[in-house]
Backbone bond lengths (Angstrom), bond angles and torsions (degrees), N, CA, C in turn:
res aa  C-N    CA-C-N  psi(-1)  N-CA   C-N-CA  omega(-1)  CA-C   N-CA-C  phi
1 M - - - 1.437 - - 1.515 109.64 -
2 S 1.334 120.90 130.23 1.419 126.81 -174.04 1.495 114.07 -107.95
3 Y 1.398 114.09 71.25 1.474 118.99 -173.84 1.587 105.69 -86.92
4 V 1.304 112.96 139.56 1.490 122.53 172.60 1.509 107.32 -102.54
5 T 1.319 116.21 125.86 1.505 122.60 -172.53 1.440 111.45 -125.21
6 S 1.392 121.16 1.40 1.458 122.53 171.33 1.498 107.77 -152.39
7 N 1.383 114.23 168.66 1.516 113.70 -179.94 1.474 114.50 -59.52
8 Q 1.403 111.10 135.34 1.473 116.34 174.08 1.497 115.46 -63.65
9 P 1.322 115.76 152.50 1.537 117.47 178.78 1.594 108.79 -61.90
10 T 1.403 108.46 149.33 1.446 116.18 172.56 1.514 117.37 -39.53
11 G 1.227 121.72 126.51 1.420 118.06 177.25 1.560 116.16 104.66
12 T 1.320 111.56 -10.77 1.554 121.28 -177.85 1.483 112.02 -85.94
13 P 1.266 123.81 124.68 1.465 119.60 166.87 1.567 111.33 -57.81
14 T 1.353 111.59 125.45 1.479 114.01 -165.06 1.558 110.50 -128.08
15 W 1.292 119.42 -13.54 1.481 121.89 179.94 1.500 113.00 -155.04
16 I 1.264 117.63 146.82 1.531 118.73 176.79 1.544 105.03 -133.91
17 E 1.266 113.99 143.91 1.483 121.33 172.88 1.542 111.00 -138.53
18 L 1.297 113.34 159.32 1.496 119.25 177.75 1.484 109.89 -134.73
19 G 1.404 114.84 126.92 1.378 123.18 173.49 1.587 116.96 -80.61
20 V 1.251 118.85 121.49 1.487 122.95 -173.80 1.565 106.95 -137.75
21 H 1.371 112.76 152.86 1.418 116.22 178.60 1.568 110.78 -93.91
22 D 1.294 118.56 -18.02 1.450 123.17 -174.95 1.598 106.41 -120.45
23 M 1.307 119.46 89.07 1.427 123.23 -173.38 1.526 111.06 -60.58
24 R 1.411 114.49 -44.24 1.432 121.28 -173.74 1.539 108.41 -60.63
25 R 1.450 110.66 -51.11 1.494 112.85 -173.31 1.606 107.28 -65.52
26 A 1.383 120.07 -40.20 1.508 119.26 175.52 1.469 112.01 -56.38
27 A 1.305 120.29 -39.82 1.512 124.17 178.80 1.493 109.15 -60.62
28 E 1.377 117.14 -47.88 1.437 122.53 179.30 1.558 112.95 -55.00
29 F 1.375 112.55 -47.34 1.451 117.95 -175.26 1.568 109.13 -71.16
30 Y 1.231 120.25 -48.83 1.443 122.30 -172.59 1.595 109.73 -69.22
31 G 1.383 108.36 -36.19 1.530 115.26 178.57 1.553 111.43 -65.03
32 A 1.368 113.40 -38.38 1.463 115.75 174.43 1.581 114.48 -69.99
33 L 1.285 114.92 -33.54 1.506 120.11 -179.44 1.479 113.05 -72.98
34 F 1.324 116.34 -54.59 1.497 122.52 -171.46 1.498 116.08 -102.42
35 G 1.365 116.05 -9.56 1.548 117.71 -174.36 1.483 109.91 78.78
36 W 1.337 119.74 13.83 1.464 121.21 177.14 1.548 113.66 -61.64
37 E 1.318 114.95 149.83 1.457 122.23 165.88 1.528 107.69 -112.66
38 F 1.359 118.99 168.02 1.327 123.48 -174.99 1.514 116.92 -134.58
39 E 1.329 117.80 151.85 1.478 117.96 177.69 1.540 113.02 -49.83
40 A 1.289 118.41 126.64 1.556 122.58 -175.08 1.493 111.01 -51.61
41 G 1.324 117.69 119.92 1.444 123.36 172.29 1.564 117.17 79.54
42 A 1.312 115.73 -6.42 1.487 118.62 -175.74 1.571 110.96 -70.02
43 A 1.358 113.74 -53.32 1.513 116.10 -176.06 1.580 107.74 -62.97
44 E 1.337 118.16 -41.46 1.473 119.21 176.92 1.480 117.15 -60.20
45 A 1.342 109.67 -31.66 1.612 113.83 175.85 1.527 113.22 -83.34
46 G 1.297 116.05 -5.45 1.430 119.10 -176.65 1.596 118.14 77.57
47 R 1.339 109.82 20.77 1.546 116.17 -175.82 1.573 107.19 -95.79
48 Y 1.354 110.42 164.15 1.462 117.25 171.96 1.530 106.89 -51.31
49 T 1.329 120.77 133.15 1.430 126.21 -170.28 1.593 108.94 -127.55
50 L 1.363 113.67 126.04 1.467 113.50 173.43 1.537 106.81 -84.42
51 C 1.348 114.50 142.92 1.459 125.02 173.71 1.419 105.63 -96.65
52 L 1.416 118.76 130.07 1.369 125.08 -169.06 1.506 110.16 -119.35
53 L 1.260 116.72 141.51 1.503 126.88 171.38 1.553 110.16 -125.77
54 R 1.259 119.63 113.00 1.453 124.10 -167.92 1.526 114.11 47.92
55 G 1.362 114.53 41.45 1.331 121.43 176.90 1.462 119.28 84.93
56 R 1.305 117.25 -6.14 1.467 127.18 -177.37 1.515 113.97 -103.72
57 P 1.308 121.34 138.27 1.448 123.38 -179.73 1.426 114.85 -67.07
58 V 1.302 120.54 129.23 1.468 123.97 178.79 1.559 115.41 -127.81
59 A 1.365 112.86 -4.84 1.485 118.26 171.26 1.615 105.82 -177.33
60 G 1.308 110.70 -179.39 1.586 116.48 -175.03 1.468 105.14 -139.26
61 L 1.461 111.34 148.55 1.432 118.76 171.29 1.522 109.83 -115.91
62 R 1.277 118.82 126.34 1.421 126.78 -169.47 1.476 110.67 -113.14
63 P 1.325 120.71 121.19 1.537 122.86 -176.12 1.536 109.03 -67.46
64 T 1.269 118.79 139.30 1.421 122.00 176.08 1.547 108.33 -139.75
65 A 1.345 118.74 155.77 1.430 119.76 178.26 1.529 114.57 -80.93
66 E 1.371 119.34 -22.67 1.339 123.96 -175.39 1.585 113.85 -77.05
67 E 1.292 117.17 121.05 1.464 118.07 -176.79 1.504 112.74 -65.80
68 S 1.386 118.36 -33.89 1.487 122.45 -175.63 1.421 109.97 -72.85
69 G 1.339 129.22 -26.31 1.325 128.41 178.76 1.646 111.87 73.60
70 S 1.292 116.70 -177.97 1.466 119.23 -172.89 1.529 108.76 -91.36
71 G 1.344 121.83 -12.83 1.386 126.07 174.78 1.590 113.65 90.26
72 H 1.353 112.37 -2.54 1.400 116.10 175.15 1.498 114.26 -160.77
73 W 1.338 121.71 165.46 1.460 128.49 172.85 1.534 108.40 -70.40
74 R 1.305 117.84 133.90 1.469 122.79 171.63 1.495 111.57 -87.97
75 V 1.390 116.02 129.52 1.449 124.10 178.97 1.383 110.75 -102.41
76 Y 1.459 117.53 138.42 1.440 123.52 176.72 1.533 105.16 -111.34
77 I 1.327 115.16 137.47 1.532 124.91 -177.35 1.492 106.84 -102.59
78 A 1.297 115.06 134.03 1.493 119.53 -178.70 1.524 108.90 -70.48
79 T 1.439 113.03 145.75 1.350 122.43 170.80 1.563 111.23 -144.29
80 D 1.238 123.43 142.02 1.402 122.52 166.51 1.440 123.16 -80.01
81 D 1.402 109.62 -8.99 1.436 117.28 176.71 1.459 108.08 -150.01
82 C 1.448 117.79 92.91 1.367 124.40 -175.01 1.527 111.00 -52.70
83 D 1.316 114.31 -48.29 1.514 119.13 -169.75 1.522 109.67 -65.74
84 D 1.278 114.54 -42.61 1.376 120.46 -179.18 1.648 112.01 -63.31
85 T 1.303 111.60 -45.11 1.511 114.01 175.90 1.461 112.56 -68.81
86 A 1.256 122.80 -28.82 1.485 124.69 171.71 1.612 111.67 -65.05
87 K 1.280 117.46 -34.06 1.446 119.59 174.58 1.529 107.14 -70.90
88 R 1.315 119.95 -37.47 1.514 118.28 -177.98 1.510 106.91 -70.11
89 V 1.311 120.87 -39.08 1.500 122.41 176.21 1.521 110.37 -50.99
90 I 1.410 116.15 -47.45 1.471 118.85 -173.40 1.531 106.20 -68.65
91 A 1.383 118.19 -43.63 1.454 121.56 -177.15 1.527 114.06 -58.42
92 A 1.391 112.29 -31.49 1.467 120.09 -176.23 1.597 112.97 -89.07
93 G 1.260 113.89 0.22 1.493 116.77 177.10 1.492 115.24 101.33
94 G 1.390 119.90 6.41 1.420 121.15 173.06 1.614 107.20 -84.54
95 T 1.363 115.34 -178.70 1.374 125.67 173.21 1.523 109.84 -136.78
96 L 1.398 113.03 161.85 1.420 119.64 -176.92 1.478 110.04 -110.15
97 A 1.393 114.15 115.44 1.441 121.17 177.42 1.528 111.08 -69.88
98 E 1.364 111.59 -41.30 1.471 119.23 171.60 1.560 106.87 -138.68
99 S 1.396 110.12 132.31 1.483 118.35 -177.24 1.528 106.63 -69.99
100 P 1.419 113.99 160.78 1.464 116.32 175.61 1.461 115.04 -56.20
101 Q 1.365 117.48 136.33 1.446 121.13 -178.94 1.519 103.81 -152.42
102 D 1.367 113.03 156.37 1.396 119.45 177.58 1.537 108.38 -80.61
103 V 1.284 115.87 145.56 1.548 124.57 170.46 1.448 109.84 -110.69
104 G 1.294 117.85 75.61 1.392 121.38 -174.40 1.515 112.57 61.10
105 D 1.362 116.90 -135.12 1.352 123.36 174.39 1.525 113.57 -96.77
106 R 1.381 115.51 2.76 1.428 116.33 -176.37 1.507 115.99 -78.54
107 G 1.333 116.64 -28.08 1.403 118.28 -179.31 1.492 111.82 167.27
108 R 1.335 119.89 -172.59 1.390 125.81 173.19 1.504 108.15 -125.65
109 G 1.407 119.87 133.85 1.383 125.99 -179.04 1.445 118.99 -136.12
110 A 1.315 117.14 173.30 1.480 125.71 179.30 1.505 107.57 -156.03
111 L 1.272 114.53 155.34 1.538 122.92 170.53 1.450 111.06 -109.42
112 V 1.302 117.81 135.89 1.488 121.49 -170.82 1.563 105.73 -128.97
113 V 1.351 117.41 146.74 1.424 125.47 162.04 1.481 111.57 -118.45
114 D 1.345 116.18 121.63 1.470 122.21 -176.08 1.549 108.80 -77.76
115 P 1.375 115.36 172.56 1.542 112.27 -171.91 1.651 111.89 -73.23
116 V 1.314 119.00 -1.93 1.412 111.85 172.64 1.505 113.26 -110.43
117 G 1.346 114.54 15.49 1.483 121.92 173.31 1.430 119.42 98.28
118 A 1.287 121.32 -1.03 1.436 127.03 -177.55 1.540 108.40 -80.77
119 E 1.417 112.52 133.98 1.457 116.49 178.91 1.619 108.19 -100.82
120 F 1.313 112.47 147.71 1.344 117.51 175.84 1.634 105.18 -159.51
121 G 1.406 117.54 163.33 1.320 125.99 -174.06 1.547 111.13 -106.01
122 L 1.224 117.29 155.52 1.511 124.97 172.31 1.647 101.85 -110.68
123 W 1.352 111.94 140.43 1.384 115.14 177.12 1.529 114.36 -142.45
124 Q 1.306 118.03 116.17 1.443 125.94 176.33 1.516 109.74 -106.13
125 G 1.367 113.21 93.74 1.426 118.97 -169.90 1.529 116.91 -71.72
126 R 1.291 112.27 144.65 1.464 121.37 169.53 1.457 112.94 -120.94
127 E 1.312 118.88 -92.33 1.409 121.94 172.96 1.564 113.45 -67.85
128 R 1.258 110.67 -35.29 1.459 118.91 -177.91 1.487 109.30 -103.94
129 L 1.345 122.48 107.95 1.390 130.04 177.62 1.490 116.55 -60.16
130 G 1.322 111.51 -50.05 1.464 122.25 -171.44 1.609 105.12 138.43
131 C 1.232 116.76 -145.10 1.483 120.06 170.00 1.551 112.97 -68.15
132 E 1.272 110.61 123.49 1.477 117.05 -177.25 1.504 114.27 -93.47
133 I 1.334 117.28 -11.64 1.520 122.09 166.17 1.479 106.34 -127.27
134 V 1.256 118.55 133.07 1.506 126.51 172.07 1.557 113.94 -137.33
135 N 1.265 113.42 164.11 1.486 118.27 170.88 1.531 115.61 61.77
136 E 1.276 114.35 32.62 1.545 119.01 171.80 1.476 105.90 -152.71
137 P 1.264 118.91 164.25 1.436 129.73 -174.85 1.580 111.91 -47.85
138 G 1.337 112.67 122.49 1.516 115.56 178.60 1.528 109.16 97.42
139 S 1.301 122.67 4.39 1.471 125.84 -175.93 1.454 110.80 -135.36
140 L 1.411 109.55 169.87 1.542 116.89 174.47 1.499 112.76 -64.78
141 V 1.214 114.46 133.67 1.525 117.91 172.88 1.488 111.33 -120.92
142 R 1.266 118.94 -23.68 1.539 116.66 -173.75 1.520 113.50 -162.99
143 N 1.314 120.33 147.81 1.513 125.27 173.78 1.604 102.81 -133.05
144 D 1.345 119.82 134.58 1.330 124.86 172.25 1.546 109.13 -132.68
145 L 1.283 116.47 142.87 1.470 119.69 174.25 1.529 109.61 -89.55
146 T 1.284 112.13 124.61 1.518 120.36 178.99 1.512 108.18 -111.77
147 T 1.343 117.96 127.78 1.407 124.12 -169.12 1.529 111.45 -157.09
148 P 1.313 116.99 140.74 1.521 121.53 177.43 1.571 106.65 -77.74
149 D 1.337 123.66 -8.05 1.413 126.26 -173.89 1.511 109.21 -128.54
150 P 1.371 124.96 60.94 1.422 124.25 -169.90 1.521 115.51 -72.60
151 G 1.394 119.97 -15.74 1.437 119.60 177.97 1.564 111.99 -54.94
152 P 1.324 116.85 -57.62 1.473 116.33 -176.29 1.468 113.60 -58.32
153 A 1.361 117.40 -39.14 1.455 126.38 176.65 1.473 111.05 -55.78
154 R 1.348 116.67 -45.82 1.462 120.13 -176.89 1.493 110.48 -69.69
155 A 1.353 121.99 -17.82 1.451 122.85 171.21 1.472 113.00 -88.08
156 F 1.375 113.03 -31.79 1.541 113.13 -175.60 1.533 113.29 -75.30
157 Y 1.280 121.80 -47.11 1.427 120.42 -171.65 1.594 111.10 -66.31
158 P 1.330 119.05 -43.57 1.472 114.08 174.80 1.571 116.11 -62.13
159 A 1.397 114.37 -25.58 1.443 116.61 -179.35 1.490 108.53 -76.92
160 V 1.318 120.34 -24.96 1.500 122.22 -176.30 1.514 110.35 -93.50
161 F 1.256 114.64 -39.16 1.541 117.84 -171.69 1.592 115.60 -117.67
162 D 1.410 113.31 5.80 1.477 117.22 -177.39 1.496 114.80 60.67
163 F 1.361 115.95 27.93 1.407 118.71 174.99 1.502 113.48 -69.14
164 T 1.294 118.22 152.69 1.445 123.90 169.28 1.565 103.16 -108.31
165 L 1.400 113.72 157.08 1.374 124.84 178.39 1.445 117.37 -110.85
166 D 1.386 120.81 133.49 1.426 124.83 174.90 1.370 116.14 -126.64
167 G 1.307 125.56 142.21 1.431 125.85 170.82 1.552 115.93 -72.06
168 N 1.236 120.14 173.76 1.404 121.86 -172.65 1.599 110.36 -132.00
169 D 1.319 118.93 94.68 1.328 121.88 -177.46 1.577 115.31 -65.03
170 D 1.302 118.47 -13.81 1.373 121.24 177.51 1.585 112.89 -78.17
171 L 1.230 114.35 -15.47 1.520 121.08 -176.82 1.547 105.86 -127.24
172 P 1.385 121.94 65.27 1.427 121.52 -177.21 1.537 119.53 -63.37
173 D 1.280 113.81 -22.32 1.425 120.31 -178.61 1.594 112.62 -91.64
174 A 1.309 116.92 -9.58 1.377 120.00 -178.38 1.580 114.39 -97.65
175 D 1.297 116.80 147.24 1.478 120.30 178.98 1.581 106.15 -92.15
176 F 1.346 111.24 80.82 1.399 116.77 -171.27 1.479 110.37 -133.15
177 T 1.387 116.13 140.86 1.487 119.28 170.98 1.472 108.92 -132.96
178 F 1.346 116.19 143.97 1.474 121.91 169.87 1.523 111.78 -71.65
179 L 1.437 113.40 145.77 1.439 118.23 166.16 1.533 109.07 -103.29
180 R 1.347 114.87 129.27 1.427 110.91 -179.32 1.673 105.91 -128.47
181 R 1.413 111.13 142.94 1.463 114.24 174.69 1.532 109.17 -68.93
182 P 1.271 116.30 167.97 1.522 122.60 178.72 1.581 111.08 -55.60
183 D 1.262 118.09 -24.12 1.467 119.41 179.61 1.485 111.81 -85.67
184 G 1.510 115.17 -0.12 1.427 116.24 175.19 1.555 114.10 97.25
185 H 1.373 115.35 -18.07 1.457 120.86 174.76 1.510 118.69 -60.92
186 E 1.295 117.53 120.75 1.459 118.56 178.43 1.574 113.19 -73.27
187 V 1.418 109.72 127.35 1.461 117.84 -178.61 1.513 116.48 -112.40
188 G 1.308 114.53 -1.11 1.422 116.87 -179.96 1.488 108.62 156.29
189 G 1.317 117.29 -156.45 1.453 121.73 176.42 1.527 116.27 -163.71
190 I 1.208 120.97 176.44 1.529 125.08 178.90 1.552 104.75 -124.74
191 L 1.330 115.16 124.99 1.483 123.53 -178.02 1.514 105.98 -116.92
192 G 1.388 116.11 126.18 1.436 123.53 173.32 1.521 108.20 -78.67
193 V 1.334 119.55 125.84 1.429 123.58 173.87 1.421 111.85 -120.53
194 A 1.376 117.81 179.49 1.405 126.88 -172.11 1.515 112.89 -64.30
195 Q 1.334 115.26 144.59 1.511 119.45 178.29 1.571 107.74 -57.67
196 G 1.301 112.15 140.73 1.474 116.06 177.44 1.506 111.11 102.70
197 E 1.340 118.54 -22.67 1.449 120.75 173.86 1.516 111.49 -78.70
198 P 1.384 117.58 150.02 1.519 117.47 -175.19 1.482 107.91 -81.31
199 S 1.364 117.39 157.47 1.439 124.61 174.59 1.559 106.57 -84.46
200 V 1.363 114.23 121.16 1.493 117.04 -177.78 1.461 108.59 -145.53
201 W 1.341 117.62 149.27 1.501 121.91 163.57 1.443 108.65 -80.70
202 A 1.362 118.39 109.93 1.480 124.18 -178.93 1.548 111.33 -84.67
203 T 1.327 116.36 144.14 1.502 121.89 -174.03 1.539 105.79 -111.07
204 V 1.324 113.87 137.21 1.512 120.78 169.60 1.523 109.46 -123.41
205 F 1.356 112.71 131.04 1.452 119.33 178.10 1.484 103.92 -108.58
206 E 1.357 114.96 141.67 1.565 118.21 176.75 1.533 103.19 -85.12
207 V 1.355 110.77 145.88 1.417 125.18 171.84 1.541 109.92 -129.97
208 A 1.327 116.43 164.01 1.492 118.44 179.29 1.574 107.61 -84.97
209 D 1.399 120.10 -28.83 1.438 118.49 -176.47 1.562 103.18 -148.17
210 T 1.335 116.01 112.70 1.527 119.76 -176.29 1.492 108.84 -62.91
211 D 1.213 118.57 -45.07 1.587 120.09 -173.39 1.551 105.96 -64.70
212 A 1.265 123.23 -36.03 1.436 124.85 179.59 1.426 110.55 -71.77
213 A 1.337 118.52 -35.81 1.443 123.49 179.37 1.555 112.08 -68.82
214 V 1.362 114.15 -40.42 1.495 117.53 168.81 1.474 112.73 -52.31
215 A 1.355 113.28 -49.52 1.548 116.63 -172.73 1.499 105.38 -65.01
216 R 1.291 118.54 -40.86 1.564 120.48 -176.41 1.559 107.22 -61.35
217 A 1.393 117.83 -45.95 1.430 123.01 -175.71 1.570 108.65 -61.48
218 I 1.280 117.89 -43.66 1.411 121.24 -173.68 1.627 106.47 -70.87
219 A 1.330 115.59 -41.70 1.531 117.45 177.80 1.511 109.47 -66.04
220 A 1.233 122.82 -25.99 1.487 125.00 176.35 1.517 118.41 -86.84
221 G 1.384 112.23 7.67 1.485 121.03 179.36 1.471 119.91 94.02
222 G 1.349 117.77 8.89 1.531 121.99 175.88 1.434 111.25 -92.84
223 T 1.246 116.43 -176.43 1.545 120.22 174.61 1.593 101.21 -128.72
224 A 1.348 110.12 162.51 1.496 119.07 178.32 1.489 113.49 -154.52
225 G 1.295 114.73 152.75 1.401 126.13 169.81 1.515 114.82 -79.07
226 A 1.273 119.41 161.51 1.422 122.16 178.54 1.508 105.13 -68.78
227 P 1.383 116.73 139.74 1.422 122.31 172.18 1.467 116.65 -61.72
228 S 1.349 119.02 142.28 1.448 116.72 179.20 1.632 106.32 -138.21
229 D 1.342 114.44 153.76 1.420 116.51 -175.98 1.561 108.61 -93.00
230 M 1.386 113.44 130.21 1.520 115.28 -179.97 1.573 102.22 -119.53
231 P 1.319 116.39 169.45 1.435 120.36 179.76 1.475 117.06 -49.63
232 Y 1.460 119.97 -31.80 1.407 119.99 -174.22 1.515 110.65 -112.09
233 A 1.259 121.98 -10.38 1.493 122.94 -171.90 1.489 113.83 -171.39
234 R 1.279 118.02 158.75 1.391 120.92 173.34 1.642 106.84 -92.47
235 M 1.273 116.03 119.79 1.603 122.72 -158.26 1.503 104.99 -115.91
236 A 1.295 111.26 153.86 1.491 122.25 173.43 1.477 110.81 -152.60
237 N 1.359 115.36 139.34 1.529 112.93 168.80 1.406 112.56 -95.01
238 I 1.366 114.21 139.27 1.452 123.95 -177.88 1.495 110.26 -126.81
239 T 1.350 113.72 138.13 1.457 122.23 177.58 1.561 109.54 -118.62
240 D 1.290 116.30 123.44 1.514 120.31 -177.17 1.524 111.05 -73.57
241 P 1.263 119.47 179.50 1.580 120.84 -172.99 1.498 107.74 -76.10
242 F 1.358 121.73 -5.29 1.522 125.29 175.55 1.464 111.06 -99.35
243 G 1.375 125.69 -2.19 1.365 126.58 -178.32 1.547 115.30 87.43
244 N 1.290 118.64 20.80 1.434 123.52 177.22 1.510 109.45 -96.09
245 S 1.276 114.28 129.64 1.599 120.76 -170.25 1.593 105.20 -107.56
246 F 1.390 107.73 143.40 1.537 118.07 175.97 1.401 105.70 -159.55
247 E 1.369 115.57 171.64 1.441 119.00 -179.98 1.510 110.37 -116.60
248 V 1.385 117.88 162.38 1.466 120.50 171.75 1.469 104.09 -133.91
249 G 1.307 117.41 151.33 1.410 126.95 -177.37 1.400 119.09 -147.29
250 A 1.278 120.26 134.99 1.522 123.61 177.15 1.493 104.97 -116.61
251 R 1.408 112.74 128.88 1.444 117.70 177.93 1.427 113.24 -73.76
252 P 1.402 116.32 152.65 1.407 119.42 -178.34 1.536 111.30 -57.66
253 Q 1.299 111.27 143.92 1.551 117.14 177.61 1.556 111.94 -76.07
254 E 1.260 115.43 130.17 1.482 117.62 -177.46 1.559 104.46 -71.27
255 R 1.304 116.40 142.31 1.422 124.44 -178.83 1.548 108.97 -108.57
């Protein structure tokens, strides 16, 4: 079990949320896919809703007026000083879509746009740490920035979070670099993609069985690509009923 009981170190993806216009429908889909439960009455009332796994928050659903949605889950990166990190964002060439502000007693956050146009959040947790279960089926396992212009991104994120960059010998044909915290822990990566694709922070959820997850997603009203075996997991891309895309992955079974 991968429980999170304190704030993650600065630079670690720590929370994810999705903006949707039909909270009840979103709860039905993601509950069927991941086995999540939800705060009693919140989705029905159209309020911000915590997604729960074994009673612990693993994601959030945020009500929006736009039916099309953003197209992806929003990731928040941990910081122990939101205001200082926001200043580093600006100094490194990013912009603030929302300046740092307190979210009640839950924490202090901001919204950032990096130099290649990808949005992400900053989160300085107080009462709400972020995802309290990670790296197991039904929870967040990974975030990677995909962008057609990886060079500026590879300069920006080390400047803001003191990341180091490493290549990946397991994917020799991919324009991919690992992002590592100063303690050496891998927190994600930057993947260069074809020109014309948007720059986004992509989200991967762990599942126990990728093929079964694809079947559940389709049965619940989503769409999915065919599963494929990658060096680290069996992966599939899923799109929810609102057009938001994410990936699921099952790690290889140990023999």
